[in-house]
Structure formats: structure tokens, C-alpha cells
C-alpha positions in Angstrom: -82.9 66.8 4.8 -85.1 68.3 1.3 -84.8 64.2 0.4 -86.5 63.1 3.3 -89.6 66.0 3.9 -89.7 64.9 -0.5 -90.6 61.2 0.5 -92.5 62.0 3.7 -95.2 64.3 1.9 -95.3 61.7 -1.1 -96.0 58.9 1.4 -98.6 61.2 3.4 -100.1 61.4 -0.5 -100.0 58.0 -1.1 -101.7 57.3 2.3 -104.4 59.8 1.7 -105.3 58.3 -2.0 -105.4 54.8 -0.5 -107.8 55.6 1.4 -110.1 58.0 -0.5 -109.7 54.6 -2.5 -110.9 52.3 0.3 -107.6 51.5 1.5 -106.4 48.4 -0.6 -103.1 48.0 -0.9 -101.2 49.9 -3.4 -100.0 47.8 -6.5 -98.2 50.3 -8.1 -97.8 54.6 -8.6 -96.2 56.6 -11.1 -94.2 59.6 -9.7 -92.0 62.5 -11.4 -88.8 63.0 -10.1 -88.3 67.0 -11.0 -84.8 68.0 -12.6 -83.7 69.6 -9.1 -85.3 67.3 -7.0 -81.5 65.9 -5.6 -83.1 62.3 -7.0 -82.1 60.3 -9.7 -83.9 56.8 -9.9 -81.9 54.4 -9.1 -81.7 56.7 -5.2 -85.2 57.4 -4.9 -86.3 53.6 -4.9 -84.1 53.1 -2.5 -85.8 56.1 -0.3 -89.3 54.7 -1.4 -88.4 51.0 -0.4 -87.4 52.2 3.1 -89.9 54.5 3.4 -93.0 52.1 1.9 -92.1 49.4 4.8 -94.6 47.9 6.9 -97.8 50.5 4.8 -99.9 50.0 1.8 -97.3 50.7 -0.6 -95.0 48.4 0.2 -93.5 46.5 -2.5 -95.6 48.8 -4.6 -94.8 48.9 -8.7 -92.2 51.7 -9.0 -92.7 54.1 -12.2 -90.8 57.2 -12.2 -89.9 59.5 -15.2 -87.5 61.8 -14.7 -87.2 65.5 -15.5 -84.5 66.8 -17.0 -86.1 70.7 -17.4 -84.9 72.2 -14.5 -86.9 75.5 -15.5 -89.7 73.6 -14.9 -92.2 75.5 -11.9 -91.8 71.6 -10.0 -88.0 71.3 -10.7 -87.8 70.5 -7.4 -90.5 68.7 -6.8 -91.7 65.1 -6.7 -94.5 64.8 -8.0 -97.4 61.2 -7.3 -98.9 61.0 -10.6 -101.4 58.2 -10.4 -101.8 55.1 -7.3 -103.4 51.9 -8.2 -105.1 50.4 -5.7 -105.4 46.6 -5.0 -109.2 46.8 -3.4 
């Protein structure tokens, strides 16, 4: 359930950013994966591809940074670092 809630929150944030930038198609995004988020980059990509199907983010270039710092204040989180939108 933790993974699903993180992905759902991320997809809402992506939609919000796209809307604020004119609701163009999302072509790329940078995501930071916390060390305790329970995601490997491969696992996260699978979840993202499923969640983005049929949305403005479908097919976006997904760039990920995986943290190994379990003491980081956001170690259980996924942080959306940037969104590139095509208008």
C-alpha cells in the first residue's frame, strides 16, 4: 500500500505541475527515490509506466536518482525534482 500511495501522490503532483505550465504533454521528469521508499529504479519504472498510462505523462523520459541515505528526512519518500512539459 505504501508504494501505491507514493505513486498516486506523485501522479497528482505531475498533473498539477503540467496544469500550471499549460497542460502540455510531460516529456521528461526527474525523481528522487528515498532509500526507504521500497523502490528500486526498475521497480519504480514499472509502477510509473502503469500509473502514467493514458495520462499526460505517458511515455515521458523518467530520470531517477536513488538515495542510499537511510537517515535522510525524506528516506521513505519519492520527491519530484523537475517536470519538463511540451506546450
